[in-house]
C-alpha distance (Angstrom), angle and dihedral (degrees) to the residues before:
residue distance angle dihedral
M1 . . .
S2 3.78 . .
A3 3.81 120.6 .
L4 3.79 119.2 -106.9
P5 3.80 116.1 -100.2
K6 3.80 115.6 -104.6
D7 3.81 93.6 -108.0
K8 3.81 90.7 55.0
W9 3.81 91.7 48.9
K10 3.78 86.5 54.3
W11 3.81 91.0 57.4
V12 3.80 91.7 45.7
A13 3.80 88.7 54.1
V14 3.81 90.7 48.8
L15 3.80 91.5 50.6
L16 3.78 91.7 48.9
L17 3.80 90.6 49.6
V18 3.82 91.7 50.2
A19 3.81 91.0 47.9
S20 3.81 90.6 49.4
L21 3.80 91.7 50.1
A22 3.81 91.2 48.6
V23 3.80 92.1 51.4
N24 3.80 90.9 48.1
V25 3.81 91.2 50.7
I26 3.82 89.5 52.0
L27 3.80 91.7 48.7
V28 3.81 93.6 46.9
R29 3.80 91.4 50.2
A30 3.81 90.2 48.9
C31 3.81 90.6 50.7
L32 3.80 91.6 49.2
R33 3.79 90.6 49.2
Q34 3.79 90.9 50.3
Y35 3.80 91.2 48.3
A36 3.81 90.8 49.7
D37 3.81 89.9 49.8
H38 3.80 89.6 49.7
L39 3.80 91.6 53.5
E40 3.80 91.7 44.5
T41 3.81 89.9 53.4
R42 3.80 90.1 53.6
L43 3.81 90.7 50.2
N44 3.79 94.5 44.0
P45 3.83 110.7 18.6
S46 3.80 94.6 177.9
G47 3.80 93.2 51.6
R48 3.80 89.9 -138.5
R49 3.80 119.1 173.4
G50 3.74 99.6 -156.8
P51 3.82 114.5 172.8
T52 3.81 98.7 60.5
W53 3.77 92.5 42.7
D54 3.80 92.2 46.8
A55 3.81 90.4 54.1
E56 3.80 90.3 48.9
S57 3.79 91.0 50.7
K58 3.79 92.0 50.6
S59 3.81 91.4 51.0
R60 3.79 92.3 55.7
Q61 3.78 112.9 116.0
A62 3.80 122.2 -127.4
G63 3.77 112.3 -95.0
E64 3.81 95.9 17.7
S65 3.79 114.3 146.0
V66 3.80 109.0 -134.4
A67 3.79 135.6 -162.8
V68 3.80 111.3 -156.6
F69 3.80 118.1 -155.7
A70 3.81 113.4 -158.0
G71 3.78 134.4 -178.8
D72 3.79 142.7 67.7
S73 3.81 134.5 -36.1
R74 3.79 91.2 -57.6
I75 3.80 86.1 68.6
A76 3.81 96.4 33.7
M77 3.83 90.8 56.6
W78 3.80 93.7 50.9
H79 3.79 99.1 101.6
A80 3.81 97.8 -176.1
P81 3.81 111.5 21.3
P82 3.83 118.1 -179.6
N83 3.79 118.7 -88.8
G84 3.81 97.5 -157.6
G85 3.79 90.3 -136.8
L86 3.81 95.4 -51.6
D87 3.80 122.9 131.1
R88 3.78 98.4 -112.5
V89 3.79 146.7 8.5
M90 3.80 123.2 -143.6
N91 3.80 116.2 -163.8
R92 3.79 112.2 -148.2
G93 3.79 98.2 171.0
I94 3.81 121.3 136.0
G95 3.78 124.0 -165.3
S96 3.83 117.0 -113.7
E97 3.81 91.8 10.8
T98 3.80 120.9 155.3
T99 3.79 125.9 -150.6
G100 3.81 88.7 -106.6
Q101 3.80 90.8 57.6
L102 3.80 90.9 46.6
L103 3.80 89.8 53.3
L104 3.80 90.7 48.4
R105 3.79 94.1 56.6
F106 3.80 100.3 29.3
D107 3.81 99.0 104.2
R108 3.80 93.6 46.1
D109 3.80 100.2 42.5
V110 3.79 104.2 28.9
L111 3.80 114.8 19.7
K112 3.79 94.7 42.4
E113 3.82 88.1 65.8
R114 3.84 89.1 64.9
P115 3.80 90.7 -135.0
R116 3.78 124.4 -163.3
I117 3.79 87.7 -137.3
V118 3.84 139.1 -0.7
I119 3.81 124.5 -141.2
I120 3.81 118.7 -162.2
Q121 3.81 134.8 -166.2
C122 3.80 113.3 166.7
G123 3.80 141.9 126.2
V124 3.79 109.2 79.8
N125 3.81 92.9 99.8
D126 3.79 90.4 54.9
L127 3.79 90.2 52.0
K128 3.81 94.8 46.6
T129 3.81 87.0 67.9
I130 3.81 89.2 70.8
G131 3.81 88.7 73.6
V132 3.80 90.3 68.5
S133 3.83 99.4 23.9
P134 3.81 105.2 43.6
G135 3.80 93.8 160.0
R136 3.81 91.3 62.1
E137 3.81 97.5 56.0
Q138 3.81 97.3 115.1
E139 3.80 92.0 45.4
I140 3.82 92.2 49.1
V141 3.81 92.3 49.4
R142 3.80 92.0 46.7
D143 3.80 94.2 49.5
C144 3.81 93.3 44.2
V145 3.80 91.6 55.3
E146 3.80 92.6 43.1
H147 3.81 93.5 51.7
L148 3.80 91.1 50.6
R149 3.79 89.9 47.8
L150 3.80 90.2 52.2
V151 3.81 95.3 51.0
T152 3.80 90.5 49.0
E153 3.81 88.8 48.8
K154 3.81 89.6 52.2
C155 3.79 89.0 55.0
R156 3.79 92.8 45.6
T157 3.82 90.7 51.6
A158 3.81 89.5 50.9
G159 3.81 91.3 48.7
I160 3.80 93.2 -113.9
P161 3.82 119.8 137.5
V162 3.80 118.2 -130.0
V163 3.78 134.5 -149.7
L164 3.80 106.3 -158.0
M165 3.78 116.4 -169.1
T166 3.79 119.4 -155.0
V167 3.80 114.3 -114.0
W168 3.79 106.2 -78.7
P169 3.81 116.7 -117.8
C170 3.80 123.4 -98.4
G171 3.79 128.3 -132.1
R172 3.79 131.4 -142.9
P173 3.82 109.6 -61.9
G174 3.79 121.8 -126.1
W175 3.80 121.6 -112.6
T176 3.82 91.9 -90.0
H177 3.82 89.8 64.4
E178 3.80 100.5 36.7
L179 3.81 93.9 94.5
V180 3.80 92.8 56.3
W181 3.81 98.2 38.1
S182 3.78 131.5 90.5
D183 3.81 135.0 -174.5
R184 3.81 85.4 -130.0
I185 3.81 87.7 74.7
G186 3.79 89.1 70.6
D187 3.81 91.7 49.0
A188 3.81 90.7 49.0
R189 3.80 91.1 48.9
R190 3.79 90.9 55.1
D191 3.81 89.7 48.1
V192 3.82 91.5 51.3
N193 3.79 91.3 47.6
R194 3.80 93.6 50.9
Q195 3.80 88.0 56.4
I196 3.81 94.2 42.4
I197 3.80 90.3 56.5
E198 3.81 88.4 58.8
L199 3.83 88.7 64.2
N200 3.81 89.9 67.9
G201 3.80 114.7 122.0
N202 3.82 137.9 37.6
G203 3.77 94.5 71.2
V204 3.82 96.5 -32.4
E205 3.79 122.3 104.3
V206 3.80 112.5 -167.9
I207 3.80 118.0 -157.9
D208 3.79 115.2 -158.1
C209 3.80 101.5 -146.0
D210 3.80 98.8 -175.7
D211 3.79 93.6 90.7
L212 3.81 88.3 52.8
L213 3.80 100.5 44.9
S214 3.78 109.6 17.0
E215 3.79 129.2 96.5
S216 3.83 115.5 -177.7
G217 3.80 88.8 -19.3
L218 3.80 94.9 -52.7
L219 3.80 133.9 94.6
S220 3.79 106.5 -83.4
F221 3.79 110.1 -103.7
E222 3.80 93.4 -138.0
L223 3.80 90.6 54.8
S224 3.80 97.5 45.5
L225 3.78 134.6 94.2
D226 3.81 90.0 -170.9
H227 3.80 134.6 -25.2
L228 3.81 92.4 -64.4
H229 3.79 108.4 27.8
L230 3.79 137.7 65.2
N231 3.77 126.3 -124.2
E232 3.80 120.8 -140.5
K233 3.79 91.2 -84.3
G234 3.80 89.4 54.7
Y235 3.78 92.8 51.7
E236 3.79 89.9 48.9
R237 3.81 89.0 53.6
V238 3.83 89.6 59.1
R239 3.81 96.8 39.4
D240 3.81 102.6 81.5
R241 3.81 94.8 45.4
L242 3.79 91.1 48.4
D243 3.80 94.3 44.4
A244 3.81 90.0 53.9
A245 3.82 91.4 48.4
I246 3.80 92.0 51.6
R247 3.80 91.3 50.4
K248 3.80 91.0 47.5
M249 3.81 93.9 50.3
T250 3.82 93.7 44.8
K251 3.83 92.1 39.6
L252 3.79 93.4 -124.0
P253 3.84 119.8 151.1
E254 3.80 120.7 -103.1
């Protein structure tokens, strides 16, 4: 193979320089976004988005039976979750939320709505931390389970049934997330889910979602929007199982 002429090497160098600058711009923007999110969390630890929710609460009609969905972006991105035969669904999902943040705002954003039932999907953002804090894995798993136990206990004390979904599986991350990802996240997720399943009973219905969404231990590619989130087909896969659980817990006919 003949060597490239000097003028062509010059253009290769230029292209490499441009590519390097582009990657650095992407990384800098990501760092700035993360820093902004960090500051926002300090200002507003619960992550609550009040005005829209307050307006929705005020528009609720007297006597309406409501299902409240609570959790992270996996709930927030579910545009039409099942109502299980109830009059109304209120979506109280917040992107990037941890179980600790859910617990912090639970009374104000969920229980105050006096729901007929609460549906929860949360925990993946706790577990993502393992990618950059590997030495804290056991602590993160323990706290994640404990926070979910406490929110279900809040509902039980208020006489409100709960459908608690296990933490949905994750797929393979893209190159932009490789540096902050770890295979231990998947192991921790399975550990959390084993303990979540033990919460089943006494007003709590746990749905193990792995058989619905998992393929070889990972989020099924055909059901995924990215390595963390479902596409519409994925949400449809969960819908029937969840609809039946809501009806069962509220004693509504199929």
